[in-house]
N, C-alpha and C positions, 0 to 999 in steps of 0.2 A: 476440486470445484465445481467442476462446470459437470460433473455426475448427476450431484446434487442441484444446482441449479436449474436445472435444466427440467427435470422432471414435473416439474411446475409444483411444488413442495414447498412448506416450510420448514427451512434446516429442523436438526435440534440443537440443545443448547449445548450436547455434549460434540457435533457438529459443526456448530456453531464455534466453540471452544478450538476444539482440532485444526476446522479453516482460521484464525487466526492466527494463531498459534504460527503455520505454516508462511503466511503472508509477512509475518512480525519476522521470520527468519529466513522468508528473501526478499524481504526490504532491508534490513543489517546485510545480506549480502552484496543489495545492490548499489546499501552506500558504501562499502566495502569497496567498489569499485568504483565508482568515483571518486575515493579517495587512494587508491593503489594506480587510476591515469589507464585502467582495462580499459576501457572505453572511453572515446574520444567528448574531449572537453564539451563539443555541442549538444553531448546526451544529456548534461548535468541535471536541469533544468527537467528534460522529461521525463527521464530515471523517478527523479524526484517526487516530481507532481500526480504520476504514475502510484507509485507506492500509498501516497500520500491521499489519492482519492477511493483504489482499487478496497478497501473494509466498508463506502460509502453503499459502492456501488454493489456490493455484494450482502448489503443487509445488517453489514458486523460493527457493532465499536470501533469507534475511528480510536489509534492511538494517538491521535493530534501529528505536529511536524517532529520534522528527526531534529536529533540534538544539531541548535550549530542553523540548526535551519532557519529563515524568519517568517515570523510568524503572517501572511497574506492579513490584507485589510477586511473587515468583512462589506463591502462595496466593490470588492478586487471580484473582475469577473473569473468567471472560475471554469 
């Protein structure tokens, strides 16, 4: 992702789809790590927020909150 985002150009639709797929896989892996307690519980919220915000930081469509994750209020700080 860093390669095509760092070049100062807009990624093609194919690159966006590939990046979104990789992000979804990484988010699922992160969620599994949280559920399996692979990581200390103090990182649960951080990991969830990271993967929720990553698509918007990359200019990709967001998949929304992970299953079981509460939806933040519209006026909640980001």
